[in-house]
C-alpha positions as CSV (number, residue, x, y, z in Angstrom):
1,M,2.4,71.0,3.3
2,K,5.2,68.4,3.7
3,K,4.5,64.8,2.9
4,D,4.8,62.2,5.7
5,Q,8.3,60.6,5.6
6,S,10.1,57.9,7.6
7,I,13.4,59.2,8.7
8,A,16.5,57.2,9.6
9,S,19.6,58.8,10.9
10,F,23.0,57.4,9.7
11,P,26.2,59.1,10.8
12,L,28.4,59.7,7.7
13,G,32.1,59.6,8.0
14,A,32.3,57.4,11.1
15,G,35.1,55.0,11.3
16,V,35.1,51.3,12.2
17,S,34.4,52.2,15.8
18,G,31.3,54.1,14.7
19,K,32.4,57.3,16.5
20,L,32.5,60.7,14.8
21,P,35.2,63.2,15.3
22,P,34.1,66.2,17.5
23,G,32.0,68.7,15.6
24,A,31.4,66.4,12.6
25,P,27.9,66.9,11.1
26,V,25.2,64.2,11.2
27,R,23.3,63.9,8.0
28,K,19.9,62.3,7.8
29,L,18.8,60.0,4.9
30,M,15.2,60.5,4.0
31,F,13.0,57.5,3.0
32,P,9.5,58.2,1.7
33,A,6.7,56.4,3.5
34,G,5.6,54.9,0.1
35,F,9.0,53.3,-0.4
36,M,8.9,51.7,3.0
37,L,5.4,50.3,2.4
38,A,6.4,48.9,-1.1
39,A,9.4,47.2,0.5
40,A,7.2,45.6,3.2
41,V,4.8,44.3,0.5
42,F,7.7,42.9,-1.6
43,L,9.1,41.0,1.4
44,A,5.7,39.6,2.2
45,A,5.3,38.5,-1.4
46,C,8.6,36.7,-1.3
47,S,7.5,34.5,1.6
48,S,7.7,30.8,0.7
49,N,5.1,29.7,3.2
50,P,1.8,28.6,1.4
51,Q,-1.6,29.4,2.8
52,V,-3.4,26.2,3.8
53,T,-7.0,25.9,4.8
54,R,-8.5,22.6,6.0
55,V,-12.0,21.8,4.8
56,D,-14.4,18.8,5.3
57,A,-13.6,15.8,3.1
58,D,-17.0,16.1,1.4
59,T,-16.6,19.8,0.5
60,R,-17.1,20.3,-3.2
61,T,-14.1,22.1,-4.8
62,D,-13.5,23.0,-8.4
63,L,-10.2,24.8,-9.1
64,S,-9.0,23.8,-12.5
65,G,-12.1,22.3,-14.0
66,Y,-10.5,18.9,-14.4
67,W,-11.4,15.6,-12.7
68,N,-11.2,15.7,-8.9
69,D,-12.2,14.0,-5.6
70,T,-15.8,15.4,-5.8
71,D,-16.3,13.7,-9.2
72,V,-15.0,10.4,-7.8
73,R,-17.6,10.5,-4.9
74,I,-20.5,11.3,-7.3
75,V,-19.6,8.6,-9.8
76,C,-18.8,5.9,-7.3
77,D,-21.9,6.4,-5.3
78,S,-24.0,6.1,-8.4
79,L,-22.3,3.0,-9.8
80,I,-22.1,1.2,-6.4
81,N,-25.8,1.7,-5.7
82,A,-26.6,0.5,-9.2
83,C,-24.5,-2.6,-8.8
84,L,-25.8,-3.6,-5.3
85,N,-29.4,-3.0,-6.3
86,S,-29.2,-4.8,-9.6
87,P,-31.9,-7.5,-10.0
88,R,-29.4,-9.6,-12.1
89,V,-26.8,-9.5,-9.3
90,T,-29.4,-10.4,-6.7
91,Q,-30.6,-13.3,-8.9
92,A,-27.0,-14.6,-9.5
93,I,-26.3,-14.6,-5.7
94,A,-29.5,-16.6,-5.1
95,Q,-28.7,-19.1,-7.8
96,M,-25.2,-19.7,-6.6
97,G,-26.2,-20.3,-3.1
98,R,-23.1,-18.5,-1.9
99,L,-21.4,-15.1,-2.2
100,P,-19.9,-14.5,-5.6
101,V,-16.2,-14.0,-5.9
102,I,-15.1,-10.9,-7.8
103,L,-11.8,-10.0,-9.3
104,V,-11.1,-6.3,-10.0
105,G,-9.7,-5.8,-13.4
106,S,-8.5,-2.7,-15.2
107,F,-10.3,0.6,-15.3
108,R,-9.0,2.2,-18.4
109,N,-8.4,6.0,-18.7
110,D,-9.6,6.8,-22.2
111,S,-10.1,10.5,-21.4
112,D,-7.9,13.4,-22.6
113,E,-6.4,14.1,-19.1
114,H,-4.5,12.2,-16.4
115,I,-7.0,10.3,-14.1
116,D,-5.9,7.7,-11.6
117,T,-8.7,5.2,-12.3
118,S,-7.4,2.9,-9.6
119,I,-9.2,5.2,-7.1
120,I,-12.5,4.4,-8.8
121,S,-12.0,0.7,-8.7
122,S,-10.7,0.7,-5.2
123,V,-13.7,2.7,-3.9
124,M,-16.1,0.4,-5.6
125,E,-14.3,-2.7,-4.3
126,V,-14.4,-1.5,-0.7
127,A,-18.1,-0.5,-0.9
128,I,-19.3,-3.8,-2.5
129,F,-17.1,-5.9,-0.1
130,N,-18.5,-4.1,3.0
131,S,-22.0,-4.6,1.8
132,G,-21.6,-8.3,2.4
133,K,-22.9,-9.3,-1.0
134,A,-19.6,-10.4,-2.5
135,D,-16.1,-11.6,-1.8
136,F,-13.0,-10.4,-3.6
137,V,-9.8,-12.1,-4.6
138,A,-6.5,-10.3,-4.9
139,G,-5.4,-9.4,-8.4
140,G,-2.6,-7.5,-10.2
141,G,0.5,-6.8,-8.2
142,V,-0.9,-8.1,-4.9
143,R,-1.7,-11.5,-6.5
144,E,1.9,-11.7,-7.8
145,E,3.3,-10.9,-4.4
146,L,1.2,-13.6,-2.8
147,R,2.3,-16.2,-5.4
148,V,6.0,-15.3,-4.9
149,E,5.7,-15.6,-1.2
150,R,3.8,-18.9,-1.5
151,Q,6.5,-20.3,-3.8
152,D,9.2,-19.0,-1.4
153,Q,7.7,-20.9,1.5
154,Q,8.0,-24.2,-0.3
155,G,11.8,-24.2,0.3
156,N,12.1,-21.9,3.3
157,A,9.2,-22.5,5.6
158,S,8.5,-25.5,7.8
159,E,6.4,-28.3,6.3
160,Q,3.7,-27.6,8.8
161,S,3.4,-23.8,8.1
162,A,4.2,-23.7,4.4
163,K,1.1,-22.8,2.3
164,A,0.2,-25.3,-0.4
165,L,0.3,-24.4,-4.1
166,G,-2.7,-24.7,-6.3
167,N,-5.3,-23.7,-3.7
168,E,-6.3,-20.3,-4.9
169,T,-9.9,-19.4,-5.0
170,G,-11.0,-18.7,-8.6
171,A,-13.1,-15.6,-9.2
172,D,-16.6,-15.9,-10.6
173,F,-16.8,-12.4,-12.1
174,L,-14.4,-9.7,-13.4
175,L,-15.1,-6.1,-12.6
176,T,-13.8,-3.6,-15.2
177,G,-14.5,-0.1,-16.4
178,S,-13.4,3.0,-18.3
179,V,-13.5,6.8,-18.2
180,K,-14.1,8.8,-21.3
181,T,-14.5,12.5,-22.0
182,I,-16.2,14.7,-24.5
183,V,-14.6,18.2,-24.8
184,D,-16.2,21.1,-26.6
185,G,-15.1,24.7,-26.7
186,A,-15.4,28.1,-28.2
187,G,-13.3,31.1,-27.4
188,N,-12.5,31.1,-23.7
189,T,-15.2,28.7,-22.8
190,T,-14.8,24.9,-22.6
191,T,-17.3,22.1,-21.7
192,R,-16.1,18.8,-20.3
193,T,-18.4,15.8,-20.0
194,Y,-17.3,12.6,-18.3
195,F,-18.6,9.1,-19.1
196,V,-17.7,6.5,-16.6
197,N,-18.6,2.9,-17.4
198,A,-18.4,-0.2,-15.2
199,E,-19.4,-3.8,-15.9
200,M,-19.2,-7.2,-14.3
201,S,-18.7,-10.2,-16.5
202,S,-18.7,-14.0,-15.9
203,I,-15.1,-15.3,-16.2
204,E,-16.4,-18.7,-17.3
205,T,-18.9,-17.7,-19.9
206,N,-18.0,-14.0,-20.7
207,V,-21.7,-13.1,-20.1
208,R,-22.1,-9.7,-18.6
209,L,-23.9,-9.9,-15.3
210,W,-24.2,-6.2,-14.7
211,M,-23.2,-2.9,-16.4
212,D,-23.9,0.8,-15.9
213,Q,-22.8,4.2,-17.0
214,N,-22.5,7.5,-15.2
215,S,-22.5,10.8,-17.1
216,E,-23.5,13.2,-14.4
217,I,-20.2,15.1,-14.4
218,K,-20.4,18.0,-16.8
219,K,-18.4,21.2,-16.3
220,V,-18.3,24.6,-18.1
221,I,-15.0,26.3,-17.7
222,K,-14.5,29.9,-18.6
223,R,-10.9,31.1,-18.8
224,P,-10.1,34.8,-18.4
225,G,-9.4,36.5,-21.7
226,A,-5.9,37.9,-22.6
227,K,-5.4,41.5,-21.5
228,L,-3.6,43.8,-23.9
């Protein structure tokens, strides 16, 4: 029984015009079907177009085992609820007779991996601000830009529209935090536990108004063993 083969005919000995002299034989080159299939698979593998699948923003995904957007949501939801429902925060607001003004400070990354901690502080700032329980003043690079613009207006804007110096609203509290990890492993298995701390301190007295810690994120990562 003959195997299935894909056959392509190529005239041998043809000139530039592609014509054969009268009576010239036509030879057939034989390409096995398996060769054609392998070539098709190779060309498909060389395609540079990635496969993209859109999912809901709240879909939990874990690809590498490292910190990701799901961890941010879990941690921030916990810390925000703890802050807004803190008896100390509620008491401070009542005593002040007005909304406290908060400045977002640094959220340090003390873990063993790259984590953009500004996402954590930004999510917390937006949630607390939208709760209506506190006001925020600009800090960091934004504050410096505002000060440069205000200074520039003194010599370039009209007297009526130039904003006065020395009228910034001072913050009452400073919101800071950190992310730490504990990593344990044996063989091809690693455990990663994340500790995210957040605290709010009085700028005038250094007294801490509120603090909390989230340690809900714990992952066990099993890597495939080396194949001999």
